[in-house]
C-alpha positions in Angstrom: 28.0 9.6 -9.8 31.0 7.4 -8.6 34.1 7.7 -10.7 36.4 5.0 -9.3 36.1 1.3 -10.1 35.2 -0.6 -6.9 33.8 -3.9 -5.8 30.3 -5.1 -6.6 28.8 -8.1 -4.8 25.6 -10.0 -4.1 24.8 -12.0 -1.0 26.8 -9.7 1.2 27.2 -10.7 4.8 29.2 -9.4 7.7 29.2 -5.9 6.3 30.3 -3.3 8.8 29.8 0.5 9.1 29.6 2.4 5.9 29.4 -0.8 3.9 27.9 -1.4 0.5 28.4 -1.9 -3.1 30.0 0.4 -5.7 31.0 0.6 -9.3 31.4 -2.4 -11.5 30.8 -3.3 -15.1 29.4 -6.1 -17.1 29.2 -7.2 -20.7 26.2 -8.7 -22.4 28.0 -11.8 -23.7 27.5 -14.1 -20.7 23.9 -15.0 -21.2 22.0 -13.8 -24.3 19.5 -16.6 -24.5 16.0 -15.6 -25.3 13.6 -15.7 -22.4 10.2 -17.1 -23.4 8.5 -15.9 -20.2 6.7 -12.6 -20.1 8.6 -9.8 -18.4 5.9 -7.2 -18.2 2.2 -6.6 -18.3 0.0 -4.2 -20.3 -3.0 -2.5 -18.9 -5.4 -1.2 -21.6 -7.3 1.1 -19.2 -6.8 2.8 -15.9 -7.1 0.3 -13.1 -7.3 1.2 -9.4 -5.3 -0.8 -6.9 -4.7 -0.3 -3.2 -1.6 1.5 -2.0 0.6 0.8 1.0 -1.5 3.2 3.0 -4.8 1.7 2.0 -5.8 4.4 -0.5 -6.8 4.0 -4.1 -3.9 4.3 -6.5 -4.8 4.7 -10.2 -2.5 2.9 -12.6 -2.7 4.5 -16.1 -2.9 2.4 -19.3 0.6 1.2 -20.4 3.3 -1.4 -20.2 4.8 -2.1 -16.7 7.7 -4.1 -15.4 6.5 -5.9 -12.2 8.7 -6.8 -9.3 8.3 -7.6 -5.6 9.2 -5.1 -2.9 8.9 -6.3 0.7 5.7 -8.1 0.1 4.2 -5.5 -2.2 4.1 -5.3 -6.0 6.1 -2.6 -7.7 5.1 -1.4 -11.1 7.6 0.5 -13.2 6.3 1.9 -16.5 7.5 4.0 -19.4 5.2 6.9 -18.6 5.4 7.0 -14.8 7.8 9.3 -13.0 8.4 6.8 -10.3 7.5 3.1 -9.5 4.0 2.5 -8.2 3.7 0.3 -5.0 0.5 -1.7 -4.6 -0.8 -4.0 -1.9 -0.7 -7.7 -2.6 -1.2 -10.9 -0.7 0.9 -14.1 -0.8 -0.3 -17.2 -2.6 1.2 -20.1 -4.5 1.3 -21.5 -8.1 2.2 -24.6 -10.0 3.8 -23.2 -13.1 7.5 -23.6 -14.0 9.2 -20.3 -14.0 13.0 -19.5 -13.8 12.5 -15.7 -13.3 9.7 -13.7 -11.6 6.9 -13.8 -14.1 3.9 -11.3 -14.1 0.3 -12.1 -15.1 -2.5 -9.7 -15.7 -6.1 -10.6 -16.4 -9.7 -9.6 -15.7 -12.1 -11.5 -13.4 -15.7 -10.4 -13.4 -16.8 -7.0 -14.9 -15.0 -4.8 -12.4 -12.2 -6.9 -11.0 -8.6 -7.0 -12.4 -6.0 -9.5 -11.1 -2.3 -8.9 -11.1 0.1 -11.7 -10.1 3.8 -12.2 -9.9 4.8 -15.9 -10.1 8.1 -16.6 -8.3 10.5 -19.5 -9.1 10.0 -21.1 -5.7 6.3 -21.8 -6.3 5.2 -18.7 -4.3 3.4 -15.8 -5.8 2.0 -12.3 -4.9 -1.5 -11.4 -6.0 -3.1 -8.0 -6.2 -6.7 -7.2 -7.1 -8.0 -3.9 -8.4 -11.1 -2.4 -10.0 -11.8 -0.3 -13.1 -14.4 1.9 -11.3 -12.1 3.0 -8.5 -14.6 1.9 -5.9 -12.2 0.5 -3.3 -15.0 -0.9 -1.1 -16.2 -3.0 -4.0 -12.8 -4.4 -4.8 -12.1 -5.1 -1.1 -15.5 -6.8 -0.7 -14.9 -9.1 -3.7 -11.3 -9.8 -2.5 -12.5 -10.9 0.9 -14.8 -13.5 -0.7 -12.1 -14.7 -3.1 -9.5 -17.3 -2.1 -7.3 -16.2 -5.0 -7.2 -17.1 -8.7 -7.8 -20.8 -9.3 -5.1 -23.1 -10.5 -6.9 -23.5 -13.8 -7.2 -19.8 -14.3 -3.5 -19.2 -13.5 -2.4 -22.0 -15.9 -4.6 -20.6 -18.7 -3.3 -17.1 -18.2 0.3 -18.3 -18.0 0.0 -20.3 -21.2 -1.6 -17.4 -23.0 1.1 -15.0 -21.7 3.8 -17.2 -23.0 2.3 -17.4 -26.5 1.7 -13.6 -26.8 4.7 -12.2 -25.0 7.9 -11.0 -26.6 11.4 -11.9 -25.3 12.0 -8.3 -24.3 9.8 -5.4 -23.5 10.6 -2.6 -25.9 10.1 0.9 -24.5 10.9 3.7 -26.9 12.0 6.3 -24.4 13.0 4.4 -21.4 14.0 1.0 -20.2 14.5 -0.6 -16.7 17.2 -2.5 -14.9 16.1 -4.9 -12.1 18.9 -5.2 -9.5 18.6 -7.7 -6.6 20.4 -6.5 -3.5 21.2 -8.1 -0.2 22.9 -6.1 2.5 23.3 -6.9 6.2 25.0 -5.7 9.4 24.9 -2.1 8.3 25.6 0.8 10.6 22.4 1.4 12.6 22.2 5.0 11.4 22.0 4.1 7.7 18.4 4.4 6.6 18.4 4.5 2.8 20.4 3.3 -0.2 20.6 4.9 -3.6 21.3 2.7 -6.6 22.8 4.5 -9.6 23.2 2.7 -13.0 24.4 3.8 -16.4 25.2 2.3 -19.7 27.8 2.8 -22.4 28.4 1.5 -25.9 31.9 0.6 -27.1 34.7 -1.0 -25.1 35.9 2.2 -23.5 33.1 3.1 -21.0 34.9 6.1 -19.7 34.1 8.1 -22.9 31.0 9.9 -22.0 30.1 10.6 -25.7 29.3 6.9 -25.8 26.9 7.0 -22.9 23.5 5.6 -23.8 21.4 6.1 -20.7 21.4 6.5 -16.9 19.1 6.3 -14.0 18.8 6.0 -10.2 16.4 4.7 -7.5 16.2 5.1 -3.7 15.1 2.3 -1.3 14.6 2.5 2.5 16.7 0.4 4.8 15.3 -1.1 8.1 16.9 -3.1 10.9 20.4 -2.6 9.5 19.7 -4.7 6.4 18.2 -4.7 2.9 17.0 -7.6 0.8 15.0 -7.0 -2.3 15.0 -5.9 -6.0 15.6 -2.3 -6.8 14.2 -1.2 -10.2 16.1 1.6 -11.9 14.4 3.4 -14.8 16.8 4.7 -17.4 16.3 7.9 -19.4 17.7 6.8 -22.8 19.5 9.9 -23.9 20.0 8.6 -27.4 16.7 6.7 -27.7 18.5 3.4 -27.4 17.4 0.1 -26.0 19.2 -2.2 -23.5 20.4 -4.4 -26.4 22.4 -1.5 -27.7 24.5 -1.2 -24.5 27.8 -3.1 -24.3 28.3 -2.4 -20.6 26.2 -1.7 -17.5 27.6 0.1 -14.5 25.9 0.2 -11.2 26.9 1.8 -7.9 25.4 2.2 -4.4 25.5 5.1 -2.1 24.3 4.8 1.6 22.5 7.5 3.5 22.8 8.7 7.1 20.4 11.4 8.5 22.2 14.8 8.7 25.0 13.6 6.5 23.3 12.5 3.3 24.4 9.9 0.7 28.0 8.8 0.8 30.1 6.2 -0.9 30.8 3.2 1.3 34.4 2.9 2.5 34.5 -0.9 3.1 33.3 -4.0 1.4 32.1 -7.5 2.5 32.8 -10.9 1.1 29.9 -12.7 -0.8 28.8 -15.9 0.8 30.2 -19.0 -0.8 31.9 -17.1 -3.5 35.4 -15.7 -3.5 34.8 -13.5 -6.5 32.3 -10.7 -5.9 29.5 -11.2 -8.4 25.8 -10.6 -8.5 23.0 -11.4 -10.9 21.2 -8.5 -12.6 18.1 -8.9 -14.8 17.6 -6.3 -17.6 14.1 -6.8 -18.9 14.1 -10.4 -17.8 17.5 -11.4 -19.3 20.1 -12.4 -16.7 23.5 -10.9 -16.6 26.4 -11.7 -14.4 28.5 -8.8 -13.0 32.1 -9.3 -12.0 34.2 -7.0 -9.9 36.6 -4.7 -11.7 38.7 -3.6 -8.8 38.7 -3.1 -5.0 37.1 -0.6 -2.8 39.3 2.4 -1.9 
């Protein structure tokens, strides 16, 4: 886990060699407004979707954070050991959303639809079945042109009325971290995002640590652009609201060498102060740099 305070930035460009993001901290005081949009979906029974490799992937009952990952949908739940990646196809919507907003609903007896509405009017839609018969779900999907506008609007309005501002998970919580890296060394093939939380003003006191977690994502073509979801193990049974500060750091991986801290940093586009937006359970936070990269 990184120990020195370093620069944290979003929208990085012109990053060279072992370039990336390291430690920074944020307080929760910059934006605490209640988000009326749903931030997660709940499945009441096991639903089978299609994995990246075209196989059935069972998603157990539970509550899941939903995010996009290179054109796929990523589900992160309180009972899963790792995020589940399922196949989705692009579509559009007409609802007004300021953050990625998931919808989950049934169509027909053995068809379940999972959508992620994006702020730009685009969306990702995945279809699954309760029976686990992939051929049946695939056959139905081929005949469908996607959920109708009326259905999406109805489900969106219903989700807004029934959702809570935050998803409360007793044992765990998640942090959604958008990352954009470019012009990396060609040997770099992975990034590891490590995040941890503290209570109190002095985040160096480990007896005040609330939780920690990490997630690994693959890097291709010397760049990465997407949202990494980190699941926290809350060592004291706390929730995100109890944390005064969030710390996140990135390690970059080279085959034969392993994960290492980057030794350089880039300048964010159109912003002299390194800053990125992080969404914890749907609530936006702004992270500012607390030092420079050594």
